[in-house]
C-alpha positions in Angstrom: 12.7 -7.8 -5.2 13.2 -10.0 -2.1 10.1 -10.9 -0.2 9.1 -7.9 1.9 6.0 -6.2 3.3 4.4 -3.1 2.0 2.3 -0.4 3.6 -0.2 1.8 1.9 -1.0 5.1 3.5 -4.7 5.6 3.3 -5.8 7.6 6.4 -6.1 11.0 4.9 -9.4 13.0 4.7 -9.2 14.1 1.1 -10.6 17.6 1.9 -9.6 19.0 -1.5 -11.6 16.3 -3.2 -14.8 17.1 -1.5 -17.7 16.6 -2.3 -16.5 13.4 -4.1 -15.2 12.3 -0.6 -18.5 13.2 1.2 -19.3 9.5 1.5 -15.9 7.8 1.2 -12.2 8.6 1.8 -9.8 9.6 -1.0 -8.2 6.3 -1.7 -11.6 4.7 -2.1 -12.6 7.0 -4.9 -13.3 5.1 -8.2 -11.0 5.9 -11.1 -12.5 4.5 -14.3 -14.4 2.0 -12.2 -11.5 0.8 -10.0 -10.8 2.2 -6.5 -7.8 4.4 -6.5 -6.1 2.4 -3.8 -6.7 -0.7 -5.9 -4.2 0.6 -8.4 -1.7 1.0 -5.6 -2.3 -2.6 -4.3 -1.9 -4.0 -7.8 1.3 -2.0 -8.3 2.9 -3.6 -5.1 1.7 -7.0 -6.1 3.3 -6.7 -9.5 6.7 -6.5 -7.8 6.1 -9.5 -5.5 5.0 -7.5 -2.5 2.1 -9.6 -1.4 1.7 -8.9 2.3 0.4 -5.3 2.5 -0.8 -3.2 5.5 -3.3 -0.4 5.0 -3.7 2.3 7.6 -7.2 3.7 8.1 -8.8 6.7 9.8 -11.4 8.7 7.8 -14.3 6.6 6.5 -12.5 3.4 7.1 -15.4 1.2 5.9 -15.1 2.7 2.4 -11.6 1.4 2.0 -12.5 -2.0 3.4 -15.4 -2.2 1.0 -13.2 -1.2 -1.9 -10.4 -3.6 -1.3 -11.8 -6.5 0.8 -9.0 -8.9 1.7 -6.9 -7.9 -1.4 -7.2 -11.0 -3.4 -8.9 -9.2 -6.3 -5.7 -7.0 -6.5 -3.1 -9.8 -6.1 -2.2 -9.1 -2.5 -3.1 -10.1 1.0 -4.2 -7.1 3.1 -4.2 -6.4 6.8 -5.8 -3.2 8.1 -4.4 -0.9 10.9 -6.8 1.6 12.3 -5.8 5.0 13.7 -8.4 6.4 16.1 -6.5 9.7 15.8 -4.7 10.5 12.6 -0.9 10.1 13.0 0.8 11.5 9.9 3.0 9.7 7.4 5.5 8.5 9.9 3.2 8.2 12.9 1.3 5.7 10.8 4.4 3.5 10.7 4.9 3.8 14.4 1.3 2.6 14.8 2.1 -0.5 12.8 5.6 -0.9 14.3 4.9 -4.4 15.6 4.0 -5.6 12.1 7.0 -4.0 10.4 10.0 -4.1 12.7 12.9 -6.4 11.7 12.3 -6.1 8.0 13.0 -4.0 4.9 9.6 -2.7 3.8 8.0 -0.5 1.2 5.7 2.5 2.0 3.5 4.1 -0.7 0.8 6.8 -0.7 -2.6 5.5 -1.4 -3.5 8.3 -3.9 -1.2 7.6 -6.8 -1.2 5.7 -10.1 2.2 4.8 -11.5 4.3 2.4 -13.5 7.7 3.4 -11.9 10.1 0.5 -11.7 10.3 -0.5 -8.1 13.0 -3.1 -8.8 15.3 -0.3 -10.0 14.6 1.6 -6.8 15.5 -1.4 -4.7 18.8 -1.8 -6.6 19.6 1.8 -5.6 18.6 1.0 -2.0 20.9 -2.0 -1.9 23.8 -0.3 -3.7 23.8 2.8 -1.4 23.2 0.7 1.8 20.8 3.4 2.8 18.5 3.7 5.8 15.8 4.8 3.4 15.4 5.3 -0.3 13.0 7.9 -1.6 11.8 7.5 -5.1 11.9 10.9 -6.8 10.8 12.3 -10.1 11.6 15.5 -12.1 8.9 18.0 -11.6 9.0 19.3 -15.2 5.8 21.3 -14.9 6.9 22.8 -11.6 3.6 21.8 -9.9 3.1 22.4 -6.2 5.2 19.6 -4.8 8.0 20.3 -2.3 11.5 20.4 -3.8 13.8 17.7 -2.7 17.5 18.6 -2.7 20.0 15.8 -3.5 23.7 15.3 -4.1 25.5 12.2 -5.3 22.5 9.9 -5.0 21.6 11.1 -1.5 18.8 13.3 -0.2 20.1 16.4 1.5 17.1 18.6 2.2 13.4 19.2 1.7 12.6 22.7 0.5 9.9 25.1 -0.7 7.4 24.8 -3.5 8.9 25.5 -7.0 8.3 28.7 -8.8 6.0 27.8 -11.7 7.3 30.7 -13.8 11.0 29.8 -13.4 12.2 28.0 -16.5 15.8 29.3 -16.2 16.9 26.4 -13.9 16.7 22.6 -14.3 13.4 21.0 -13.3 13.5 20.4 -9.5 13.0 16.9 -8.0 9.9 15.9 -6.1 9.0 13.0 -3.8 6.6 10.5 -5.4 5.4 9.1 -2.1 7.2 5.8 -2.7 9.9 4.8 -0.3 12.0 1.7 0.8 12.9 1.6 4.4 15.1 -0.4 6.8 13.7 -1.3 10.2 16.2 1.1 11.8 14.0 3.9 10.6 12.0 3.3 13.8 15.0 4.7 15.8 14.0 8.1 14.4 10.2 7.9 14.6 8.7 9.3 17.9 6.4 7.0 19.7 2.6 7.5 19.9 2.4 11.0 18.4 1.7 12.7 15.1 4.7 13.0 12.9 5.6 13.4 9.2 8.5 11.6 7.5 9.8 14.6 5.5 9.5 17.0 8.4 10.2 15.1 11.6 12.1 11.9 10.6 14.3 12.3 7.5 15.9 15.7 8.4 16.8 14.3 11.8 18.3 11.1 10.3 20.3 13.1 7.7 21.6 15.4 10.5 22.9 12.3 12.3 24.8 11.1 9.3 22.3 8.5 7.9 22.2 7.8 4.2 18.8 8.6 2.7 19.2 7.6 -1.0 17.6 9.5 -3.9 16.4 7.3 -6.7 15.3 9.4 -9.6 12.7 7.4 -11.6 11.2 7.6 -15.0 7.7 6.4 -16.0 4.3 7.9 -15.5 3.1 9.1 -12.1 -0.3 10.5 -11.3 -1.3 12.0 -8.0 -5.0 12.6 -7.4 -5.3 15.1 -4.6 -7.6 17.8 -6.0 -10.8 17.8 -8.0 -9.0 19.3 -11.1 -6.3 16.6 -10.9 -9.0 13.9 -10.5 -10.7 15.1 -13.7 -7.6 15.7 -15.7 -5.9 12.4 -14.7 -9.1 10.3 -15.3 -9.4 11.8 -18.8 -5.8 11.2 -19.5 -6.2 7.5 -18.5 -9.3 7.3 -20.6 -7.6 8.8 -23.6 -4.9 6.1 -23.4 -7.7 3.6 -24.0 -9.0 5.6 -27.0 -12.1 6.8 -25.2 -13.5 10.2 -24.2 -16.4 9.3 -21.9 -16.5 6.9 -19.0 -19.8 5.5 -17.8 -20.3 3.4 -14.7 -22.7 0.7 -14.0 -26.3 1.6 -14.6 -25.5 4.9 -16.3 -27.6 6.0 -19.2 -27.1 8.8 -21.7 -30.1 9.8 -23.8 -29.2 9.7 -27.6 -30.3 13.3 -27.8 -27.6 14.4 -25.2 -24.1 15.7 -26.0 -21.5 14.3 -23.7 -17.7 14.7 -24.2 -14.7 14.4 -21.9 -16.8 13.2 -19.1 -16.5 10.9 -16.1 -19.9 9.5 -15.1 -20.0 7.3 -12.0 -22.7 4.7 -11.4 -26.5 5.1 -12.0 -26.2 8.5 -13.7 -29.0 9.6 -16.0 -28.4 12.2 -18.7 -31.6 13.5 -20.3 -32.2 14.6 -23.9 -30.8 18.0 -24.9 -28.3 18.0 -22.1 -24.7 19.1 -22.9 -21.8 17.9 -20.7 -18.1 18.5 -21.2 -15.1 18.3 -18.8 -17.2 17.0 -15.9 -17.2 14.5 -13.1 -20.7 13.3 -12.1 -21.2 11.3 -9.0 -23.4 8.3 -8.3 -27.1 8.7 -8.8 -27.1 12.2 -10.3 -29.9 13.1 -12.7 -29.0 15.6 -15.4 -32.2 17.4 -16.5 -33.2 18.1 -20.1 -31.3 20.9 -21.9 -28.8 21.4 -19.1 -25.4 22.8 -20.0 -22.5 21.9 -17.7 -18.8 22.4 -18.3 -15.7 22.2 -16.1 -17.4 21.1 -13.0 -17.9 18.3 -10.5 -21.4 17.4 -9.3 -22.9 15.0 -6.7 -26.4 14.5 -5.4 -27.5 17.4 -3.2 -28.8 15.1 -0.5 -25.3 13.6 -0.1 -24.0 16.9 1.3 -27.1 18.4 2.7 -26.6 19.6 6.3 -22.9 18.9 6.3 -20.1 21.5 6.7 -17.6 21.6 3.9 -14.0 20.8 4.9 -11.7 23.8 5.3 -9.8 23.0 2.1 -12.9 22.2 -0.1 -13.8 24.3 -3.1 -17.1 26.2 -2.8 -20.2 24.8 -4.5 -23.9 25.5 -5.0 -27.1 23.6 -5.2 -28.6 23.4 -8.6 -31.9 21.5 -8.7 -31.2 18.1 -7.1 -27.4 18.4 -7.5 -24.5 20.0 -5.7 -22.1 21.6 -8.2 -18.5 22.7 -7.8 -17.3 24.9 -10.7 -13.6 24.2 -11.3 -12.9 27.6 -12.9 -13.2 29.4 -9.5 
């Protein structure tokens, strides 16, 4: 790819990932010991995109601490703060002075992927598009908006797929990866909240602009809920031939049974405890003879006195821990 800038969208609250996001924002969550946004930075760096902007809003210090200046991930980072959250295209407007005049890549800060960005750029160049959206077949018909396309061009953004409808081909979904020409700023309103797929692309399409649809292969994981965080972490762990991840300082008593588990830093699991399909946050102590399955837990003091976000799953205090059961 030619030398171009990238921007990682990292300003979201991560409400559906609470309580894991009680002390950090979603992109700063560790995934097998590496911050989620670190996977994104490395991905851009692999394709020669070394100058990367990161927008910040909620818990900005957690992203800065996770990424630093970017050198550990093969890029150089510059941070752009949003005092008021601006949305996926409002974020670009807020960084307009740093992006105008160039072709650039924008990517969500909550994904892990190996999609070939070079191939997407070839589509972008061949179609001479204002923007190229990297799409993927939604074979499982998960809750991602349907993207309608025709002859390599995006035509519309639609409803969520029907998970029970296997009679039609798998719909296309947007991966959160896009290549943009500077002219996109002609369609982004100044200084207000706006979303690309709601406020910008439909307007551009209506005015005859070419928005290319690049349908990609490869793996693509999006970590936006507690269940997806657990499932994807375990899937990545399985690729390494492991079933349990333990962070720094974590100790499991030989008399405990632990399987399919993601244990963050400084976790202690006592004798007789049984854990399966769990995520355990920093500093949690699992008492003797506890039995925990299909749940996420953090220290109770981490969320004490706080109001859960609107989209958060309900939890309960058990001993010194706050536990969210994923079966609810």
